[in-house]
C-alpha positions as CSV (number, residue, x, y, z in Angstrom):
1,M,16.0,4.5,-21.1
2,A,15.2,7.8,-21.7
3,D,16.7,10.6,-22.8
4,S,16.9,13.4,-20.2
5,N,14.1,16.0,-21.9
6,E,11.5,12.8,-22.1
7,R,12.4,11.7,-18.4
8,R,11.6,15.5,-17.8
9,T,8.5,16.1,-19.9
10,R,7.2,12.6,-17.9
11,G,8.1,14.2,-14.2
12,L,5.9,17.2,-15.3
13,E,3.2,15.9,-15.6
14,T,3.5,12.7,-12.8
15,L,4.6,16.2,-11.2
16,Q,0.9,17.7,-12.4
17,S,-1.0,14.5,-12.1
18,L,-0.1,14.0,-8.1
19,T,-0.9,18.3,-7.5
20,G,-3.1,19.2,-9.4
21,S,-0.3,21.9,-10.8
22,P,-1.4,24.5,-13.5
23,D,2.0,25.2,-14.5
24,P,4.4,22.0,-14.0
25,A,7.3,23.9,-15.1
26,L,6.4,26.7,-12.9
27,S,6.6,24.1,-9.9
28,A,9.3,22.4,-10.8
29,R,11.7,25.1,-10.5
30,G,10.6,26.0,-7.7
31,L,11.3,22.8,-6.1
32,E,15.4,23.4,-7.4
33,D,15.5,26.5,-6.9
34,A,14.8,25.2,-2.5
35,N,16.2,22.4,-2.6
36,G,18.4,21.5,-6.0
37,A,20.0,18.9,-7.4
38,L,17.4,16.2,-4.6
39,A,14.7,18.2,-7.0
40,S,15.9,17.4,-9.9
41,F,15.9,13.7,-9.4
42,V,12.6,13.8,-7.3
43,I,11.6,15.2,-11.1
44,D,13.6,13.1,-13.2
45,H,13.7,9.8,-12.0
46,F,11.1,9.7,-9.3
47,F,8.9,10.6,-10.5
48,G,9.9,10.6,-14.7
49,D,11.9,7.2,-14.7
50,V,9.0,5.4,-11.4
51,W,6.6,6.8,-11.8
52,S,6.2,6.6,-15.0
53,R,7.1,2.9,-15.9
54,P,4.1,1.0,-17.3
55,G,3.8,-2.6,-14.5
56,L,1.8,-1.0,-12.5
57,N,-1.4,2.1,-13.7
58,K,-1.1,5.0,-11.3
59,R,-4.6,3.8,-9.9
60,D,-2.4,1.3,-8.4
61,R,0.7,3.2,-8.1
62,S,-1.5,5.8,-5.9
63,L,-2.9,3.3,-4.0
64,I,1.4,1.4,-2.6
65,A,2.4,5.1,-2.6
66,I,-0.3,5.9,0.0
67,A,0.4,3.1,2.1
68,S,4.6,2.8,2.3
69,L,3.9,6.9,3.5
70,T,0.9,5.8,6.3
71,S,3.7,2.9,7.3
72,Q,6.5,5.2,7.5
73,Y,4.6,7.7,8.9
74,L,5.3,10.5,6.9
75,L,2.5,12.3,6.9
76,D,2.6,16.3,6.3
77,P,3.5,17.5,3.0
78,P,4.4,13.5,1.9
79,L,0.6,11.6,2.7
80,K,-1.5,14.7,2.4
81,T,0.2,15.6,-1.2
82,N,-0.1,12.1,-2.2
83,I,-4.0,11.3,-0.9
84,K,-4.9,15.1,-3.1
85,G,-2.5,12.6,-6.1
86,G,-4.4,9.4,-5.4
87,I,-7.5,11.4,-5.7
88,N,-6.7,12.8,-8.8
89,H,-5.3,9.4,-10.1
90,G,-8.9,7.4,-9.9
91,L,-8.7,6.3,-5.6
92,T,-12.0,7.2,-4.1
93,P,-12.8,8.0,-0.8
94,T,-13.9,5.4,0.4
95,E,-10.4,3.6,-1.0
96,V,-8.1,5.8,0.0
97,R,-9.5,6.0,3.4
98,E,-9.8,1.8,2.9
99,I,-5.8,1.6,2.5
100,I,-5.4,3.3,5.6
101,I,-8.2,0.9,7.8
102,H,-6.5,-1.6,6.7
103,L,-2.9,-0.8,7.4
104,C,-4.1,-0.9,11.2
105,G,-3.6,-4.3,11.7
106,Y,0.9,-4.0,9.9
107,V,1.3,-0.4,11.4
108,G,-0.6,0.0,14.3
109,F,-3.6,2.8,15.7
110,P,-1.7,5.5,16.3
111,K,-0.2,6.2,12.8
112,T,-3.6,5.1,10.6
113,I,-5.2,7.5,13.3
114,D,-3.6,10.7,11.9
115,A,-3.6,9.3,8.9
116,M,-6.8,8.7,8.3
117,A,-7.0,12.6,9.6
118,I,-5.1,13.4,7.0
119,A,-6.7,12.4,4.9
120,N,-10.7,13.4,5.9
121,Q,-8.6,16.8,6.1
122,V,-7.7,16.6,2.3
123,F,-11.4,16.0,1.1
124,V,-12.8,18.9,2.6
125,E,-9.9,20.8,0.7
126,M,-11.1,19.3,-2.8
127,G,-14.5,19.4,-2.2
128,L,-14.9,16.0,-1.2
129,A,-16.3,16.0,2.4
130,S,-17.5,19.0,4.6
131,A,-16.2,19.0,7.9
132,D,-18.9,17.1,9.7
133,D,-19.4,14.4,8.1
134,K,-20.4,11.5,10.1
135,L,-18.7,7.9,8.8
136,E,-19.7,4.7,8.8
137,P,-18.1,2.4,12.2
138,A,-17.4,-1.7,11.4
139,K,-20.2,-4.1,10.6
140,R,-20.0,-5.6,14.0
141,I,-19.7,-9.7,13.8
142,D,-20.2,-12.4,16.2
143,L,-17.6,-14.3,18.0
144,E,-18.1,-17.8,15.7
145,E,-18.4,-15.4,12.6
146,R,-15.6,-13.7,13.2
147,R,-13.6,-17.4,13.6
148,R,-15.4,-18.5,10.2
149,L,-13.7,-15.6,8.2
150,G,-10.7,-15.1,9.7
151,S,-9.9,-18.7,9.7
152,A,-11.0,-19.1,5.7
153,A,-8.9,-15.2,4.7
154,L,-5.1,-16.6,6.7
155,S,-5.8,-20.0,5.3
156,R,-6.3,-18.8,1.5
157,V,-3.5,-15.3,2.7
158,T,-0.4,-18.0,2.8
159,G,-1.5,-20.6,-0.5
160,G,-3.0,-23.3,2.6
161,A,0.0,-23.4,5.2
162,F,-3.2,-22.8,8.2
163,P,-6.1,-25.1,7.6
164,S,-9.6,-22.8,6.9
165,D,-11.5,-24.9,9.1
166,P,-12.1,-22.1,12.2
167,Q,-11.0,-24.7,15.3
168,Q,-8.1,-26.5,13.4
169,A,-6.7,-22.5,11.9
170,L,-7.3,-21.8,15.5
171,A,-5.2,-24.6,16.7
172,A,-2.1,-24.4,14.1
173,V,-1.7,-20.4,14.9
174,Q,-2.0,-20.9,18.3
175,S,0.2,-22.9,19.3
176,Q,2.5,-20.9,17.3
177,L,1.2,-17.6,18.3
178,G,-0.6,-18.0,21.4
179,N,-3.3,-15.3,21.8
180,L,-1.6,-13.1,19.3
181,G,-2.5,-15.7,16.8
182,T,-6.2,-15.7,18.2
183,Y,-6.8,-11.5,17.5
184,A,-4.7,-12.5,13.8
185,V,-7.4,-14.7,13.0
186,E,-10.5,-12.7,14.9
187,F,-9.7,-9.4,13.7
188,L,-7.2,-8.8,11.0
189,F,-7.6,-11.9,8.8
190,A,-12.0,-12.0,9.5
191,E,-12.5,-7.9,10.4
192,V,-10.1,-6.2,8.6
193,W,-9.0,-8.0,5.0
194,T,-12.8,-9.9,4.6
195,R,-14.2,-5.7,4.3
196,E,-15.7,-5.6,1.0
197,E,-14.2,-1.8,0.1
198,L,-11.3,-3.0,-1.6
199,S,-10.1,-6.2,-3.6
200,R,-7.9,-8.5,-2.2
201,R,-5.5,-8.1,-4.6
202,D,-5.0,-3.5,-3.7
203,R,-5.3,-5.1,0.3
204,S,-2.4,-7.5,-0.5
205,L,-0.3,-4.5,-2.3
206,I,-1.5,-2.8,0.7
207,V,0.2,-5.2,2.9
208,V,3.5,-6.1,0.7
209,T,4.2,-2.4,0.5
210,A,4.2,-1.8,4.5
211,L,6.3,-4.5,4.7
212,A,8.2,-3.7,1.7
213,S,8.8,0.0,3.6
214,L,9.6,-1.8,7.2
215,G,12.1,-4.1,6.3
216,R,10.4,-7.3,7.2
217,K,11.3,-9.4,5.3
218,D,10.0,-12.3,7.0
219,E,6.2,-11.8,6.8
220,L,6.8,-10.9,3.6
221,D,8.6,-14.4,2.9
222,I,4.2,-14.8,4.3
223,H,2.0,-12.2,1.9
224,V,4.7,-11.9,-1.3
225,P,3.4,-15.6,-2.7
226,G,-0.1,-15.1,-1.0
227,S,-0.1,-12.0,-3.0
228,V,0.1,-14.1,-6.0
229,Q,-3.4,-15.9,-4.5
230,H,-4.4,-12.2,-4.9
231,G,-4.1,-11.4,-8.4
232,V,-0.8,-9.6,-7.8
233,S,1.8,-10.7,-11.0
234,K,5.4,-11.1,-10.5
235,E,5.8,-8.7,-13.3
236,E,3.8,-6.6,-10.5
237,L,5.3,-6.8,-7.7
238,E,8.7,-5.8,-8.8
239,E,7.0,-3.0,-9.8
240,L,6.3,-2.0,-6.5
241,M,9.5,-2.6,-5.2
242,I,11.0,-0.1,-8.0
243,M,8.2,1.9,-6.2
244,I,9.6,1.0,-2.7
245,S,12.7,2.4,-3.7
246,A,11.5,5.6,-4.2
247,Y,9.4,6.0,-1.5
248,A,11.5,3.6,1.1
249,G,14.7,3.2,-0.3
250,F,17.4,0.7,-2.1
251,P,17.7,-1.7,0.5
252,F,14.7,-2.2,1.8
253,A,13.7,-2.6,-2.4
254,V,16.6,-4.7,-3.0
255,E,15.8,-6.8,0.1
256,G,12.3,-7.7,-1.2
257,M,12.9,-7.8,-4.1
258,R,15.4,-10.7,-3.1
259,V,11.4,-12.3,-1.9
260,I,10.1,-12.6,-5.1
261,N,12.3,-13.5,-6.5
262,D,12.8,-16.3,-3.9
263,K,9.5,-17.5,-2.8
264,L,7.7,-17.1,-6.0
265,K,10.8,-18.9,-7.8
266,S,11.4,-21.8,-5.2
267,A,7.3,-22.3,-5.8
268,D,7.8,-22.3,-9.6
269,I,5.0,-18.9,-9.6
270,T,6.1,-17.1,-12.6
271,A,3.5,-14.5,-14.0
């Protein structure tokens, strides 16, 4: 644990990298003038303690921040600021957009359409895009291929709880969820999860962040072990929940940490 001067120094460094402020100390004074102790806690604890921990790099922390804010529909200024920070921390515009695209199946299309508008605005302001840029549409995949891709992705995410054979996977998921299960296989796991713009590790970080931010414990029971299948360590998941404590609150983070401890212990996973 750091003393107060170290916390403030680290907090100002994070404030500068997130916002691009040329004088973070001056920016911090302005925040404290407007928000008092709340701003002090943001700078010293949120930025100085949480954001400065070594367990995740700043690129991953920005990915988590963007996913959490989009999930909670906290767009302007929080999402706008963190998209700028994400670029400063090594995310590309393509990766930022892909974070938002991946969330469409977990937090809904209305939130993600509005978040994409914020991202596009930020990229124009940063000189990374022009207002009349045209983005590429999704690749169109035939039904047989979607079922093949979706079944394989679902099986991997669930650690083999569902078979990878398309017919068997569809029958199993339909028996539990009906037509909703069909769309989960044919759209969410086939068209969203298999896109190449982000790694499966990144996608698991996004999903666990979204579910934790919204308190979806039952779904975390599935996606926490699935994230380990995609290369996320237990320690990284614990760091993610520390981030959630600041973005969505301690109650949601505590529930997420309980899932991590319960599911990974029961599966005898320690790394």
